[in-house]
DRENPA-3360 file (N, C-alpha, C; in nm, 2 decimals, always signed):
BEGIN
1 = XXXXXXXX = +7.87/+4.41/+7.18/+7.97/+4.45/+7.09/+8.11/+4.44/+7.16 ~ +8.20/+4.39/+7.11/+8.34/+4.36/+7.17/+8.42/+4.47/+7.14 ~ +8.50/+4.52/+7.23/+8.61/+4.63/+7.21/+8.73/+4.56/+7.16 ~ +8.82/+4.63/+7.09/+8.94/+4.59/+7.05/+9.04/+4.67/+7.10 ~ +9.16/+4.60/+7.14/+9.28/+4.67/+7.20/+9.39/+4.60/+7.16 ~ +9.51/+4.67/+7.17/+9.64/+4.62/+7.13/+9.70/+4.66/+7.00 ~ +9.80/+4.62/+6.94/+9.87/+4.66/+6.82/+9.79/+4.61/+6.70 ~ +9.82/+4.64/+6.58/+9.75/+4.58/+6.46/+9.79/+4.44/+6.46;
9 = XXXXXXXX = +9.92/+4.40/+6.49/+9.96/+4.27/+6.47/+9.90/+4.17/+6.58 ~ +9.86/+4.23/+6.68/+9.81/+4.16/+6.81/+9.68/+4.21/+6.85 ~ +9.57/+4.18/+6.78/+9.43/+4.23/+6.81/+9.37/+4.13/+6.91 ~ +9.31/+4.20/+7.02/+9.24/+4.11/+7.12/+9.09/+4.16/+7.12 ~ +9.00/+4.08/+7.12/+8.86/+4.10/+7.12/+8.83/+4.08/+7.27 ~ +8.79/+4.20/+7.34/+8.74/+4.19/+7.48/+8.60/+4.19/+7.47 ~ +8.54/+4.09/+7.53/+8.39/+4.06/+7.53/+8.32/+4.19/+7.60 ~ +8.21/+4.23/+7.54/+8.13/+4.33/+7.61/+8.07/+4.28/+7.74;
17 = XXXXXXXX = +8.05/+4.36/+7.83/+7.99/+4.33/+7.96/+7.85/+4.31/+7.94 ~ +7.78/+4.18/+7.97/+7.65/+4.16/+7.94/+7.55/+4.24/+8.01 ~ +7.43/+4.26/+7.94/+7.31/+4.32/+8.02/+7.24/+4.21/+8.10 ~ +7.24/+4.23/+8.22/+7.18/+4.13/+8.31/+7.03/+4.16/+8.31 ~ +6.95/+4.04/+8.32/+6.80/+4.07/+8.32/+6.77/+4.14/+8.46 ~ +6.66/+4.21/+8.47/+6.62/+4.28/+8.58/+6.56/+4.17/+8.68 ~ +6.60/+4.17/+8.80/+6.55/+4.06/+8.91/+6.41/+4.09/+8.94 ~ +6.34/+4.00/+8.97/+6.21/+4.00/+9.01/+6.20/+4.01/+9.16;
25 = XXXXXXXX = +6.10/+4.06/+9.22/+6.08/+4.07/+9.36/+6.08/+3.94/+9.44 ~ +6.04/+3.84/+9.36/+6.02/+3.70/+9.41/+6.11/+3.60/+9.34 ~ +6.12/+3.49/+9.39/+6.20/+3.39/+9.32/+6.13/+3.35/+9.19 ~ +6.20/+3.35/+9.08/+6.14/+3.30/+8.96/+6.25/+3.20/+8.88 ~ +6.21/+3.09/+8.87/+6.30/+3.00/+8.81/+6.34/+3.03/+8.66 ~ +6.26/+3.09/+8.58/+6.29/+3.14/+8.45/+6.40/+3.24/+8.46 ~ +6.39/+3.35/+8.54/+6.48/+3.44/+8.58/+6.62/+3.39/+8.60 ~ +6.63/+3.29/+8.69/+6.76/+3.23/+8.73/+6.82/+3.16/+8.62;
33 = XXXXXXXX = +6.73/+3.09/+8.52/+6.78/+3.02/+8.40/+6.85/+3.12/+8.31 ~ +6.77/+3.24/+8.29/+6.82/+3.34/+8.20/+6.95/+3.40/+8.25 ~ +6.96/+3.44/+8.38/+7.07/+3.49/+8.43/+7.20/+3.39/+8.42 ~ +7.17/+3.26/+8.45/+7.27/+3.17/+8.42/+7.32/+3.15/+8.30 ~ +7.23/+3.17/+8.20/+7.27/+3.16/+8.05/+7.35/+3.28/+8.01 ~ +7.31/+3.41/+8.05/+7.38/+3.52/+8.02/+7.53/+3.50/+8.08 ~ +7.53/+3.48/+8.21/+7.67/+3.46/+8.27/+7.74/+3.36/+8.20 ~ +7.70/+3.25/+8.17/+7.75/+3.13/+8.09/+7.82/+3.17/+7.95;
41 = XXXXXXXX = +7.75/+3.25/+7.88/+7.80/+3.29/+7.75/+7.92/+3.39/+7.78 ~ +7.90/+3.49/+7.88/+7.99/+3.58/+7.90/+8.13/+3.52/+7.94 ~ +8.12/+3.43/+8.04/+8.25/+3.36/+8.09/+8.29/+3.27/+7.99 ~ +8.22/+3.22/+7.89/+8.27/+3.13/+7.78/+8.35/+3.23/+7.70 ~ +8.31/+3.35/+7.66/+8.38/+3.44/+7.58/+8.51/+3.48/+7.65 ~ +8.51/+3.51/+7.78/+8.63/+3.55/+7.85/+8.74/+3.43/+7.85 ~ +8.68/+3.31/+7.87/+8.77/+3.18/+7.86/+8.83/+3.17/+7.71 ~ +8.76/+3.21/+7.62/+8.81/+3.20/+7.48/+8.92/+3.30/+7.46;
49 = XXXXXXXX = +8.90/+3.42/+7.51/+9.01/+3.53/+7.50/+9.13/+3.49/+7.58 ~ +9.13/+3.43/+7.70/+9.23/+3.40/+7.77/+9.31/+3.27/+7.70 ~ +9.23/+3.19/+7.66/+9.29/+3.07/+7.58/+9.39/+3.11/+7.46 ~ +9.32/+3.21/+7.37/+9.39/+3.25/+7.26/+9.51/+3.32/+7.30 ~ +9.50/+3.42/+7.41/+9.62/+3.50/+7.45/+9.73/+3.41/+7.52 ~ +9.69/+3.30/+7.58/+9.78/+3.21/+7.63/+9.88/+3.14/+7.52 ~ +9.79/+3.10/+7.43/+9.85/+3.03/+7.32/+9.96/+3.11/+7.24 ~ +9.92/+3.25/+7.22/+10.01/+3.35/+7.16/+10.12/+3.36/+7.23;
57 = XXXXXXXX = +10.11/+3.37/+7.37/+10.22/+3.39/+7.45/+10.31/+3.27/+7.45 ~ +10.26/+3.16/+7.45/+10.34/+3.03/+7.44/+10.43/+3.02/+7.31 ~ +10.34/+3.05/+7.19/+10.41/+3.06/+7.07/+10.52/+3.16/+7.06 ~ +10.51/+3.28/+7.12/+10.60/+3.38/+7.11/+10.72/+3.34/+7.20 ~ +10.70/+3.27/+7.29/+10.81/+3.22/+7.40/+10.89/+3.12/+7.31 ~ +10.82/+3.03/+7.23/+10.90/+2.94/+7.14/+10.98/+3.00/+7.04 ~ +10.92/+3.11/+6.97/+10.99/+3.16/+6.86/+11.11/+3.25/+6.94 ~ +11.09/+3.31/+7.03/+11.21/+3.38/+7.10/+11.32/+3.28/+7.13;
65 = XXXX = +11.28/+3.16/+7.17/+11.38/+3.07/+7.22/+11.45/+3.01/+7.10 ~ +11.38/+3.00/+6.99/+11.44/+2.95/+6.86/+11.53/+3.05/+6.80 ~ +11.51/+3.17/+6.82/+11.58/+3.28/+6.77/+11.71/+3.31/+6.83 ~ +11.73/+3.25/+6.95/+11.86/+3.27/+7.04/+11.97/+3.21/+6.97;
% end
């Protein structure tokens, strides 16, 4: 579940920290695949949040410049 922060007009969905699978005592290729998948999904969510926020900042900068 994602947490929400910010004002009503600028809501940001912060991705929840993933539950990592429990590591086995010996090497297991399936475990590494699961771990990589969990981390890939989490970092994709973070990337999306950063992308949206960057676009909002750029849009706000343009609006500020136009209102001068």
